[in-house]
Steps between C-alpha positions, in 0.01 A plus 500: 500500500166681530518605134124562485532792745609857424815650653296665779239281667203572724434357843245265343754379245755449778247281677449295183872468434581371847163334570464688827227698669463875521632526859814301419561712188484824701719346770771417244487853360500682834783287637716571195531134402366608163632841403232737374397863498198619693341802331203612704254211489675324211782249522737494201653153505777424250469149357877476542459533878251214505737281299790586733282407799407164349860418406618598848242273662593205278874532502 
């Protein structure tokens, strides 16, 4: 799943992966639904967290 993405994805890649807008992507990150690190102005989003989110939503 999502094999074309690196282990750490950007906010733009997260949007592509989930086919969501920028606001929804930030909402998922800030709420903790997708676990990520916030380093200054940069979000470090593990691909594994995105996969866990998708599996949790489907199952």
